[in-house]
C-alpha positions as a Markdown table, in Angstrom:
| # | Residue | x | y | z |
|---|---|---|---|---|
| 1 | Met | -3.5 | -79.8 | -0.9 |
| 2 | Thr | -2.6 | -79.4 | -4.6 |
| 3 | Asp | -5.6 | -77.1 | -5.2 |
| 4 | Phe | -4.5 | -75.0 | -2.3 |
| 5 | Leu | -0.9 | -74.7 | -3.4 |
| 6 | Asn | -2.0 | -73.7 | -6.9 |
| 7 | Thr | -3.7 | -70.6 | -5.4 |
| 8 | Met | -0.7 | -69.6 | -3.4 |
| 9 | Ser | 2.3 | -67.4 | -4.6 |
| 10 | Val | 5.8 | -68.6 | -5.5 |
| 11 | Ala | 7.0 | -66.9 | -2.3 |
| 12 | Tyr | 4.7 | -69.0 | -0.2 |
| 13 | Arg | 5.8 | -72.2 | -1.9 |
| 14 | Ser | 9.4 | -71.3 | -1.4 |
| 15 | Ala | 8.9 | -70.6 | 2.3 |
| 16 | Phe | 7.1 | -73.7 | 3.4 |
| 17 | Gly | 7.5 | -77.4 | 2.9 |
| 18 | Ala | 4.9 | -80.0 | 1.8 |
| 19 | Asp | 3.9 | -81.0 | 5.4 |
| 20 | Glu | 3.5 | -77.4 | 6.5 |
| 21 | Ala | 1.5 | -76.5 | 3.4 |
| 22 | Ala | -0.8 | -79.5 | 4.1 |
| 23 | Glu | -1.4 | -78.2 | 7.6 |
| 24 | His | -2.1 | -74.8 | 6.4 |
| 25 | Ala | -4.6 | -76.1 | 3.7 |
| 26 | Arg | -6.5 | -77.9 | 6.5 |
| 27 | Ile | -6.6 | -74.7 | 8.6 |
| 28 | Val | -7.8 | -72.7 | 5.6 |
| 29 | Ala | -10.5 | -75.2 | 4.9 |
| 30 | Arg | -11.7 | -75.1 | 8.5 |
| 31 | Arg | -12.5 | -71.4 | 8.1 |
| 32 | Gly | -15.7 | -72.2 | 6.4 |
| 33 | Ala | -18.0 | -69.1 | 6.3 |
| 34 | Glu | -16.5 | -67.4 | 9.3 |
| 35 | Leu | -15.3 | -63.8 | 9.0 |
| 36 | Ala | -11.9 | -64.9 | 10.3 |
| 37 | His | -10.4 | -68.1 | 11.5 |
| 38 | Ala | -7.1 | -68.7 | 13.5 |
| 39 | Glu | -5.3 | -71.7 | 14.8 |
| 40 | Leu | -1.8 | -72.4 | 16.2 |
| 41 | Cys | 0.7 | -74.0 | 13.9 |
| 42 | Gln | 4.3 | -74.9 | 14.0 |
| 43 | Thr | 7.0 | -73.0 | 12.0 |
| 44 | Arg | 10.7 | -73.3 | 11.7 |
| 45 | Asn | 11.0 | -70.7 | 14.5 |
| 46 | Gly | 8.4 | -72.3 | 16.8 |
| 47 | Ser | 4.7 | -71.8 | 17.3 |
| 48 | Ala | 2.8 | -69.2 | 15.3 |
| 49 | Val | -0.8 | -68.2 | 14.7 |
| 50 | Cys | -2.2 | -69.0 | 11.3 |
| 51 | Leu | -4.8 | -66.3 | 10.6 |
| 52 | Val | -7.2 | -66.7 | 7.7 |
| 53 | Thr | -9.7 | -64.0 | 6.6 |
| 54 | Asp | -10.8 | -62.0 | 3.6 |
| 55 | Ala | -8.1 | -59.7 | 2.3 |
| 56 | Arg | -9.2 | -56.1 | 3.0 |
| 57 | Pro | -7.6 | -52.6 | 3.2 |
| 58 | Gly | -6.5 | -51.9 | 6.7 |
| 59 | Leu | -6.5 | -55.6 | 7.8 |
| 60 | Leu | -3.1 | -55.2 | 9.7 |
| 61 | Val | -4.5 | -52.3 | 11.7 |
| 62 | Leu | -7.5 | -54.4 | 12.8 |
| 63 | Val | -5.2 | -57.3 | 13.7 |
| 64 | Thr | -2.8 | -55.2 | 15.8 |
| 65 | Asp | -5.8 | -53.5 | 17.5 |
| 66 | Ala | -7.2 | -56.9 | 18.5 |
| 67 | Leu | -3.8 | -58.0 | 19.7 |
| 68 | Leu | -3.3 | -54.9 | 21.8 |
| 69 | Val | -6.7 | -55.6 | 23.5 |
| 70 | His | -5.2 | -58.8 | 24.8 |
| 71 | Gly | -1.8 | -57.6 | 25.6 |
| 72 | Leu | 0.0 | -59.1 | 22.6 |
| 73 | Gly | 2.2 | -57.8 | 19.9 |
| 74 | Ile | 3.8 | -59.1 | 16.7 |
| 75 | Arg | 7.4 | -60.3 | 16.9 |
| 76 | Ser | 7.5 | -61.3 | 13.2 |
| 77 | Ala | 4.9 | -62.0 | 10.5 |
| 78 | Gln | 4.6 | -63.5 | 7.1 |
| 79 | Ala | 1.6 | -62.4 | 5.0 |
| 80 | Tyr | 0.3 | -64.0 | 1.9 |
| 81 | Ser | -2.9 | -63.7 | -0.2 |
| 82 | Arg | -4.6 | -65.8 | -2.7 |
| 83 | Val | -7.7 | -65.8 | -4.9 |
| 84 | Arg | -10.1 | -68.5 | -3.8 |
| 85 | Pro | -12.1 | -70.6 | -6.3 |
| 86 | Asp | -15.1 | -68.4 | -5.7 |
| 87 | Gly | -13.1 | -65.3 | -6.7 |
| 88 | Arg | -12.7 | -63.7 | -3.3 |
| 89 | Ala | -9.3 | -62.6 | -2.1 |
| 90 | Glu | -8.2 | -64.3 | 1.0 |
| 91 | Ala | -5.3 | -63.3 | 3.4 |
| 92 | Ile | -3.3 | -66.0 | 5.1 |
| 93 | Asp | -1.0 | -64.6 | 7.7 |
| 94 | Phe | 1.5 | -66.3 | 10.1 |
| 95 | Leu | 2.1 | -64.3 | 13.3 |
| 96 | Glu | 4.8 | -65.0 | 15.8 |
| 97 | Leu | 3.6 | -63.1 | 18.9 |
| 98 | His | 5.1 | -61.7 | 22.0 |
| 99 | Gln | 3.6 | -60.5 | 25.2 |
| 100 | Ser | 3.3 | -56.8 | 26.0 |
| 101 | Asp | 5.3 | -55.2 | 28.8 |
| 102 | His | 2.5 | -55.2 | 31.2 |
| 103 | Arg | 1.8 | -59.0 | 30.6 |
| 104 | Ala | 5.5 | -59.7 | 31.1 |
| 105 | Ala | 5.6 | -57.7 | 34.3 |
| 106 | Ala | 2.6 | -59.6 | 35.5 |
| 107 | Gly | 4.4 | -62.9 | 34.9 |
| 108 | Val | 2.0 | -64.1 | 32.3 |
| 109 | Gly | 3.3 | -67.1 | 30.3 |
| 110 | Thr | 4.8 | -66.5 | 26.8 |
| 111 | Ser | 2.8 | -69.2 | 25.1 |
| 112 | Leu | -0.6 | -68.4 | 23.7 |
| 113 | Asp | -3.2 | -71.0 | 24.9 |
| 114 | Ala | -6.4 | -71.9 | 23.2 |
| 115 | Pro | -8.7 | -69.6 | 25.3 |
| 116 | Glu | -6.4 | -66.6 | 24.6 |
| 117 | Leu | -6.4 | -67.4 | 20.9 |
| 118 | Glu | -10.2 | -67.7 | 20.9 |
| 119 | Ala | -10.5 | -64.4 | 22.7 |
| 120 | Phe | -8.2 | -62.6 | 20.3 |
| 121 | Leu | -10.1 | -64.1 | 17.3 |
| 122 | Gln | -13.5 | -63.0 | 18.7 |
| 123 | Thr | -12.2 | -59.5 | 19.2 |
| 124 | Leu | -10.8 | -59.5 | 15.6 |
| 125 | Ile | -14.1 | -60.8 | 14.2 |
| 126 | Glu | -16.0 | -57.9 | 16.0 |
| 127 | Leu | -13.6 | -55.3 | 14.6 |
| 128 | Ile | -13.9 | -56.8 | 11.1 |
| 129 | Ala | -17.7 | -56.8 | 11.4 |
| 130 | Glu | -17.7 | -53.1 | 12.5 |
| 131 | Asp | -15.3 | -52.2 | 9.6 |
| 132 | Ile | -17.7 | -53.9 | 7.2 |
| 133 | Arg | -20.6 | -51.9 | 8.6 |
| 134 | Ala | -18.7 | -48.7 | 8.6 |
| 135 | Ser | -17.7 | -49.1 | 4.9 |
| 136 | Ser | -21.3 | -49.7 | 3.9 |
| 137 | Arg | -22.6 | -46.5 | 5.5 |
| 138 | Pro | -23.0 | -43.6 | 3.1 |
| 139 | Ser | -20.3 | -41.0 | 3.7 |
| 140 | Ala | -20.1 | -37.3 | 3.0 |
| 141 | Ala | -18.2 | -36.1 | 0.0 |
| 142 | Pro | -14.4 | -35.9 | 0.9 |
| 143 | Val | -13.1 | -32.4 | 1.5 |
| 144 | Lys | -10.6 | -31.5 | -1.2 |
| 145 | Ser | -7.2 | -31.2 | 0.3 |
| 146 | Val | -4.0 | -29.5 | -0.7 |
| 147 | Pro | -2.2 | -31.5 | -3.4 |
| 148 | Glu | 0.1 | -34.0 | -1.8 |
| 149 | Arg | 3.9 | -33.8 | -2.3 |
| 150 | Arg | 5.5 | -37.2 | -2.9 |
| 151 | Val | 9.1 | -38.1 | -3.4 |
| 152 | Tyr | 10.1 | -41.8 | -3.8 |
| 153 | Phe | 12.4 | -44.1 | -5.7 |
| 154 | Glu | 11.0 | -46.5 | -8.3 |
| 155 | Leu | 11.3 | -50.0 | -6.8 |
| 156 | Glu | 11.6 | -51.9 | -10.1 |
| 157 | Ala | 14.5 | -49.6 | -11.1 |
| 158 | Leu | 16.2 | -50.2 | -7.7 |
| 159 | His | 16.1 | -54.0 | -8.4 |
| 160 | Arg | 17.9 | -53.3 | -11.6 |
| 161 | Gly | 20.6 | -51.2 | -9.8 |
| 162 | Glu | 19.2 | -47.9 | -11.2 |
| 163 | Tyr | 18.1 | -44.9 | -9.2 |
| 164 | Val | 14.9 | -43.4 | -10.6 |
| 165 | Leu | 13.4 | -40.7 | -8.4 |
| 166 | Leu | 9.7 | -39.9 | -8.8 |
| 167 | Val | 8.5 | -36.5 | -7.7 |
| 168 | Glu | 4.9 | -35.4 | -7.5 |
| 169 | Ala | 4.0 | -31.9 | -6.3 |
| 170 | Pro | 2.0 | -28.8 | -7.2 |
| 171 | Asp | 3.7 | -27.2 | -10.2 |
| 172 | Ser | 5.5 | -24.0 | -9.5 |
| 173 | Pro | 8.2 | -21.8 | -11.0 |
| 174 | Gly | 11.7 | -23.0 | -10.1 |
| 175 | Leu | 10.6 | -26.5 | -9.1 |
| 176 | Leu | 13.1 | -28.4 | -11.2 |
| 177 | His | 15.9 | -26.0 | -10.1 |
| 178 | Ala | 15.0 | -26.7 | -6.4 |
| 179 | Ile | 15.1 | -30.5 | -7.1 |
| 180 | Ala | 18.4 | -30.3 | -8.9 |
| 181 | Ser | 19.9 | -28.2 | -6.2 |
| 182 | Ala | 18.8 | -30.6 | -3.5 |
| 183 | Leu | 20.3 | -33.5 | -5.4 |
| 184 | His | 23.6 | -31.7 | -5.9 |
| 185 | Ala | 23.8 | -30.9 | -2.2 |
| 186 | Gln | 23.4 | -34.7 | -1.6 |
| 187 | Gly | 26.2 | -35.7 | -4.0 |
| 188 | Ala | 23.8 | -36.8 | -6.8 |
| 189 | Arg | 23.1 | -35.5 | -10.3 |
| 190 | Ile | 20.4 | -36.0 | -13.0 |
| 191 | Val | 21.4 | -38.1 | -16.0 |
| 192 | Ala | 18.0 | -38.3 | -17.6 |
| 193 | Cys | 14.6 | -37.0 | -16.8 |
| 194 | Gln | 10.9 | -36.9 | -18.0 |
| 195 | Ile | 9.1 | -33.8 | -16.9 |
| 196 | Gly | 5.3 | -33.5 | -17.1 |
| 197 | Thr | 2.5 | -31.5 | -15.7 |
| 198 | Asp | -1.1 | -32.6 | -15.4 |
| 199 | Gly | -3.8 | -30.3 | -14.0 |
| 200 | Gly | -1.3 | -28.1 | -12.3 |
| 201 | Arg | 0.5 | -31.0 | -10.7 |
| 202 | Ala | 4.1 | -31.8 | -11.7 |
| 203 | Arg | 5.0 | -35.5 | -12.2 |
| 204 | Asp | 8.7 | -35.8 | -12.8 |
| 205 | Arg | 10.8 | -38.9 | -13.4 |
| 206 | Leu | 14.5 | -38.3 | -12.8 |
| 207 | Glu | 17.3 | -40.9 | -13.3 |
| 208 | Val | 20.1 | -40.0 | -10.9 |
| 209 | Val | 23.6 | -41.2 | -10.2 |
| 210 | Ser | 26.2 | -40.4 | -7.6 |
| 211 | Ile | 28.5 | -37.5 | -8.6 |
| 212 | Asp | 31.6 | -39.6 | -7.7 |
| 213 | Gly | 30.3 | -42.6 | -9.6 |
| 214 | Gln | 29.9 | -44.8 | -6.4 |
| 215 | Arg | 26.8 | -46.8 | -5.7 |
| 216 | Leu | 24.2 | -45.1 | -3.5 |
| 217 | Ser | 23.5 | -46.8 | -0.2 |
| 218 | Ala | 20.1 | -47.2 | 1.4 |
| 219 | Ala | 21.1 | -44.3 | 3.7 |
| 220 | Asp | 22.1 | -42.2 | 0.7 |
| 221 | Leu | 18.7 | -42.8 | -0.9 |
| 222 | Cys | 16.8 | -41.9 | 2.3 |
| 223 | Asp | 18.9 | -38.6 | 2.6 |
| 224 | Ile | 18.2 | -37.8 | -1.1 |
| 225 | Gln | 14.5 | -38.5 | -0.7 |
| 226 | Leu | 14.1 | -36.3 | 2.4 |
| 227 | Ala | 16.3 | -33.4 | 0.9 |
| 228 | Val | 14.2 | -33.3 | -2.3 |
| 229 | Leu | 11.0 | -33.4 | -0.4 |
| 230 | Glu | 12.1 | -30.5 | 1.9 |
| 231 | Ser | 13.2 | -28.5 | -1.2 |
| 232 | Leu | 9.8 | -28.6 | -2.8 |
| 233 | Pro | 8.0 | -25.2 | -2.8 |
| 234 | Gly | 5.0 | -24.9 | -0.4 |
């Protein structure tokens, strides 16, 4: 179990006790060479599915697709990843499931039994296998699209209690004026900024504060983000 814990994040080690981690280590070991492996395990909130598979882009989409096939949805989830001794990235997810409306209406029991779990796992394996085949096929060159407009707050700055707005958009006359006007309308002002353009694309970093000196709430940040996005030319 020690080897397993050493590959897991601090967040995982904080969330689970030694007995739980030992059970998870055994489940992970039983995966073997399978594309995916799943077993029921106990959490502090009750029964959950422990799912083990290679970490891959779009994994959650494949998991939810497989659950929908069997009339299940995710009530809550905890997702972790680790680097195995062979260098492969492995996802270890804990899924608390609920039945879909049509299962509930049909009076199907809430607990997931072994045959249902096996059916879900088989569907997921088939979806993963198809995803692997699709990603290995040669694809046509992507069609160049219109440059994307993005407006978002820097997460690391938010953790420090600072509000740093990042704006990426096609460069155009009056862009900074539009951004500043939108901020002012939302009760915010720029106290520092870094303005740059690369290949006709503006990449601006704006430190903002509330005009009245108050902290900005999550709702305020969302309003600012949407207002600035809507103000961008084009």
